[in-house]
N, C-alpha and C positions, 0 to 999 in steps of 0.2 A: 702788425710787424713793424719793426723800426723803419724809418725812412732810409733810403739807400745811402745818403751821405753819413747819417749817424751810425748805421749798422757797419759801414766801412770803417769808421773811426774806432768803434769798440772792437771790431774783429781784428783790425790791424794791430791794436795793442796786444790783444790776446795771441794772435797768430805770430807776431814777431817773436814772442817767447816760445811758441810752439815750434817755430823754425829752429830756435836755439836748443830745443830738445826737451822742453817741459812735457811731462806725461799728461798734464792737464786732465781733460776728461776723455781723451782718446787713447786707448791702449789695448793691444790684443790680449785676450785672456781666454783661458779654457772655456769652451761653450758648454757649461755644466747642464746636465739634465737633457742634453741633446747629443747629436753625433759628435765624436771626439775631435773637435777642431777649435781653434781660437777665434774669438770674435772681438769686435770693438765694444768697449764698455764705457758707460757714463755713470759716474759716481759723484756724490756731493763734494768729496774731497777734491775732485778735479776742478771745482769752481772756487777754489781758494777760500775755503772756510778759514776764519782766523785761527792761527795755530793754537792759541789759548782760548778756544771758544767756550770752554766750560767756565772760564773766568768771566767771560763777557755776558753770559746769559743772566737775565733778570731772575731766573729761577733760583739762583744762588743767593738772592737777597733774603730768602727765607732761612738761610743759615744763621747761626749765632752771630752777634754783632762783630766779634773779632774777625770772623771770616768775611763778613760784608765789608769791613774796613780794609782787609787785605785785598779783596777784589777791587775796591776803589783805588787803592794804591797801584795795583797792577795796571788798571786802565789808564790812570794818570801817567804812569811811567811809559806805557805804550804810546800815548799821545806825544809825550816828550821826545821819545825815540823817533817817531815818524816826522815830527817837526824838524828835528835836527837834520835828518836826511834831506828833507825838502829844502832847508836853508843851504845845505852843502851843495845842492844842485842849482842854487842860484835864486831861490825864492825869498821874498820878504818874510820876516819872521811872523809878524802879526797875520798877514794874509795866509801864510802857510799853515799856521795853527788852526785857523777857521776851516781851511780846505781839508786838513787831515782829520779834524774833528768830524766833519761830514762823512769822510771815508770810514772812520772808526764806528760811527753810529750805524752806517750801512752794514759793516761787518758784524756788529752786535745783532742786528736784525737777521742776518744770515745764521748766526749762532742760535737764535731763538727758534728758527724753523727746522733746525737740524735734529734728527732723531737721536735721543740719548743712546750711548753705547750699549746699555743693558737691554735695550729694545731691539738691537740688531742681531741678537744671537740666533733668532729663527730666520735663517736665510730664505726659507721658502716664502715668507711673508713679504720680504723686501726686494725680491728678485723677480724681474719680469723681462721678457723679450718683446721687442716690437720693431717694426720697420722704421726706417728714417722718415718715411711719410707720416707714420703714426707719431713719431717724436716731434715732427713739425707741427702737428695739430696740438700736441701737448704743450710745446714751448715755441710759440710762433715768433718770438722776438729775435730769433737768429735764423738765418737761412742754413739749415743743417746739412743739406747736400753739399753746398759750397764749403761749409766748415770742414766736414769730414774729408772732402777731396783735397782741400788745402793741407790738412794734417797728413794725409797719405801720399801727397804729391812727391815727396822725397824718394819714395820707393816705387813710383810709377803705378800705383794701385788706384784704379778708378772705382769710385763709390757711387752706386745708384740709389735712387729713392726707395727701392725695394730691398735694399740691404738690411739684414737683421742685425740689430744691436742689442746689447744687454743693459738694462736700466736697474740701478739699485736705488731704493727709496723713492719710488714714484711720487709719493706725497710731498717729498721735499721739492721736486721739480714743479709740481703744481703750485705750491706756495711761493716758490722762487719766481714763477711767471707772474703771479699776482703782485709780488713785491716789486719786480722790475717794471711791470705795467704802471704801477702807481708812481714810480720815479720818472717814468717817461712822460707823465702827464704835465710836467712843468719844466721850465728851462733849468732851474737849480738842480732838480733831480737828474736830468740828462747830463749835466756837467759832473755831478757826483759819480755817475756810472762810468764816465770816461776816465775820471781821475782814479776811481777804484781799479779799473782795468789796468791803468798805467802803473799804479802802486804795486799791484801784484807782480808785475815784471821787475820793477825796481827792487822790491823786497827779496825776491829770489836770487838776485845777482849781487847783493851787497857784499857777500863774503869774497867776491872777486875784485872788489874795489880797494882803494887805498885805506890806510890806517884810520883816518878820521871817520870814514863811513862805518868801519867795523867797530870802532870804539863807541859810536853813537848808540849801539844796542846795549851797552853795559848797564845803563840805567834800568832797562827792562829786565835784564838778567838778574840784577841785584834785587829788584822788587820781587821777583819770582822765587829766587833761591835764598835771599837773605844774606848773601855774601858776595864779595867782589871776585869774579873769576877773570883775572887778567889773561890776555892772550899769551900763550907760550909758543914761541916761534917754531921750535922743532915740531911741536904737536900740530900746529897749523900746516906746516909743510908736509908732514906725514899724512894728514887728513886729505890734503889736496892731491897728493900722488895716489893715495889709496882710492880716492873717488874717481880719479882720472884713468889710471891704468891698473885697476884692481888686481887682476890675476897675474900681471907681470910682477907686481910687488909681492903678491902672495907666494910666487915661485921662489923669490929670494928669501922670504921669511921661513918657509918650511925647510929649506936647505940648511938653515942655521938653527932653527928652534924646534923642529918636529922630526926627530930622527929615530932610528932604531925601531923598537917595537911599539912606540907610542900609538900608532894608528891601529895596528893589528890587535893590541890589547883592548883598546877602546871598542873596536868592532866586536870582539868577543864578549865584552861587558853588555853591549846592546843586545846581542843574541841571547844572552842569559836572562836579561830583564824581559825581553819579549817572551821567552819560554815560560818564566814564572808568572807573567801577566796572563798569558793564555791559560796556564794551569789553574790559576786563581778563578778564572771565569766559571769553571765547573763547580766551584764552591759557593757561588753567589746565588742566593735563593730568590732574589727579587727579579732576576732575568729569566724570561721564558726560554724553553729549549731551542726553539727556532732562532730567536734573536741571538742566543748564546753561540750557536754554530756560525751564524753570520759574523759575529764579533770575532770569533776565533779565526775565521777566514780573513778578516780585515787585519788582524795582527800578523798573520802569515804573509799577507800582501804588502805590509808596511815596509818601505825601503829606507834603509839607514845610509846616510851620506856623512862620513866621518872625516874631519880634518880639513880636506881640500878636494877640489875636483882633480881627478887623476891626470888630466891632460897637461896640467901646468908643470909636470915633471919633465916635459919634453920641450926644450927651447924653440924648436922649429914650429910647434903647434901654437905656442904663445905668440911668436912673431906673426904667424898667420892671423891670429885673433885681432891684432892691432895694426895690420898692414896699411889700412886706409886712414889711419889717424896721424895727423901731422902737428908738430909743435914748433913754436918759435922761442928762441932764448930771451927775447925782449918784450913779448906781448902776453902777459899773464892772463888778462881778461879774455882775449880771443882764444887762447889755449883752452880755457874752460868752456867757451862757447863751442869750440870744435868738439870737445868731449861730449857735451850735451847733444849736439847734432848727431854725432856718431852713435850714442846710446839710443837716440830717438829712431834713427834709421834701422838699427839692429832690432829694436823693439817692434817697429811697424812691419818689418819683414815677416814677423811671426803670424800675421793675420792669415787665417785659413789653414795653418799648419796644425798637426796634432800636438798635444802637449808633450813636453819633454820632462819625464819624471826624474831625470838626473841633472836637471839644470840648477845651478847654484844661484841663489838670489841674495847672498850675503858674502862679504869678504871673509877670508880665512883669518884675517887679523882682527876681526871683531870678537870680543869676549862674549859670545852669545850662542844661542841655540833656538831653533824654531821647529814647529810642525806645520806642514801645509795640508789643509783640508782637501783641496782640489787635486793634489798630486799624491796624497797619502804617503808622504815621506817626512823623515826628521833629518835635520841638519845640526851637527855639533862641530863648531869650528876648531881649527888647530890652536888658535889663541886661547880658547876656553880650556883646552886640554893641556894646560901648563900649570906649574906651581903658582900659587899654593893650592889650586883646586885638584890637580891630578899630576901624577908622575909614575913612570913604570917602576920606580924603586920605592914608592910609598907602600905602607901596609895596605892590604886590600880593604881593611875596615875604613880607612880614610878615603881611598878612591871610590868605594861604593857609597860611603856616606855623603860625599860631595857629588861626584859626577854620576854615580849610579842614581841618585835622587833626581838629578837634572834629566837624565835619560828617561826615568820613570815618569817624570812630570810631562815631558814632551809626548811620550806615548799616550799618556792619559788624555791629552788634547784630542786624540782620535775618537774619544767617547764622551767628551763634555757636551755642554748645551749646544755648541756649534758643530763640533766634530761628528757627533752622532747623526747629523743630518746628511752626511756624505758616506757613500758606500766604499767598498774596498778599492774601487777603481777611481775614486775621487769625484764621482758624479753626485749631484744633489739628488738625494733619493731617500725617502722616509722608509727605512728598513727595520726600525724598531716597532714591535707591536705596541698598541695603545696601552695595554696593561703594564708593560715594562716601562714605558715613558712615565706613566703615572707613579709607579713605584720609585723610579729614579728621581722624579721631581719631589716626591714626598721626603725621601732620604736627604736630598740636597738641602732642604730647608733647615736641616739640623746644623748646617755649617754657616758660620758668619761669612766665610768665603770658601771657595773650592779648594784651597791649598791644603786643607786638612787631610786630603786623601792621597796626595801625590807622592809622598815618600814611601808608601807601602811597597811598591814594586822594588825599590832600591834595597829596602830591608830584607825582603824575601830573597832577592838575588844574592845578597851577601851571605845569607844563611845557606843558600844552595851551594855557593862556592865553597864554604867551610865544609859542607858535607862531602864534597867531591875532592877536597884537597886536604893538606896537612893543617893542623891547628896553628894559628899565628902565635909567635912568641911575644911576650909582653915587651913594650918599649921601655928601655932603661930610663929610670928617673921619672916615669909618668905613672902615677898611681891610679890608672884607669884600665879597665878591661878593654878588649878590642870592640866588644859590643857597645860599650860606653863611648869609645872613640868614634864609632860610627855616627852617633848622634851629635857628638861635639863637632865633628867635621861638617855634618849637615848644617849645624847652626852657624859655623864659621863662614859658610857661603854667603850668608845674608848680613855679615858684620859690616856696619856702616855708621857714619856720623852725619846727622842732618840738622840743619837749622829749623826752627819752628816754621819759618816761611816756606821752606822747601817741603816740609811734611804737609802743610796745608795745601800747597800746590799739587803735591802728589795725590792727596786724597780727592781733589777735585778733578784732576786731569788724567790719572792713570787707572787702568783696569786692575792692576795688581794692588794688593793691600801693602801697607808699609812693611819694611823688612822685619821688624820685631815680631809682628804677628804672622808673618810667613813662616816663622820658626815656632812660636808658641802654639799656634793653631794645630799644625800637624802633630807635633810631639805630644801635646797634651791629650790627643785622641789616640795615641799609640799605646797598646798594651805592652809592647816590647820595651818602650821607654820607661813606663811605670815600673816594670819588673827590674830592669837593669839599674835604675837609680833609686829603687825602693821608695817610690813616692806613696805617701799615705792616701788611702782611698778617700775620694771626695775632696781632695786638696785641689788647689788651682791647677797643678800640673797632672792631676789624675782625676778628672771629673767623672761622675757617674750620673746617667749613662753616657757612653761615648758615641760620637758620631762616626759612622762607617758607611762607605759605599763600596769600595773595591776590596 
């Protein structure tokens, strides 16, 4: 274990940020696979893996030379950024460069012991519960009982050595212990650890500092994206308010931009897509009857949360939400620290409580959607349900082509490599029969990526709407049928322009494939697309045979 003074130095740096509200490695989470309560969780991300860890790993040196060169440019830019910040804090440039290089080398070593994302899909293999006493034996370089008690001190929760915590990626922590022990064996290594802990605090608070600190990161952003993204003041201010008083801002947004039948129509679309997804299960030959019935139950249990949390419509409830939060008109930095502390207290109070299936984890002003495996719910924000993606006055072909496909995509996550490991209650539970798993994995190999299956539910939901309603009239001046418009709208969702640098970064750091292939993959495997656009058999957009899961 660390000597008392050194442990105090490291812990004080980490805990100072913990006080400010960083989730770090301590956060209440649903206690999956066990009684329905939230527990403390330790994850590698809590130990501040470098943000661009895939750029940092030496495994990427096996990539073509142009990618290796890009990797080197990013690491050089990262060092330049870190050095600029250190100098702004009063350091000598040469000495700061050496210090930051040691930190970056340590971060690179952290990246190298991190499990690749593709190996994290099987939650059963990386998930383990243990007492804090067990954690102490696993990672003896920190006094964990003191650590957890400090983290939960703000809410008056005492943590004993017998408290059960959840550990993700145990192998990471074993390797982390070996790495830290090696650094502890010499004075230079110990200094690097303290500097690293301090840097993690500084890095996470730079956006709250003055312009020179924020501009220091531009060199790194440009290396990653290949373009200069200058700060836009209104966007910075909006982001700050949205991050600080999220649902107060959301209440203002929905009053202006999400009116009338927008919410109810979207809810109706989700219900229809759930219905056709469930009906389709009974036409899938690779799924055994018992698993099929459980899958249908999971679809029935899936909860949709559309637009915004209902309580924000009531000002008194929003006021109650933020009653303990105070702001100063002249102290921006401490305003943000107060927000972080507030969020931390609210989060820590969830320990031991049952999971809340209606809890929103995303701002209604984010153009996004997600599926939660542990809560079995999907969320589609009010900002996403806006033109050009969705509007109550749009033809149904366009609404289903864009937003219907998004909804089908999120529902499909309940049955992908990760989602299928959780049952209808959101508990980690292997409920698929082995034969069905084998069939699923065999069919999955057909796809370059999983997105080739996700637009199916949207297509069928639109066809079901047509069968139940009147035929849509052609759009004036548009020489396309509504079935063709469905696919055009689907493609429009992924319309984007990217620099070569940004595409390379996306390929290395994101789980999604690049936008172009998120369109080509699904539609080229769609019989409906080939029929509507009369694609020649065995052509690029109508390959034979086609990949199909759902």
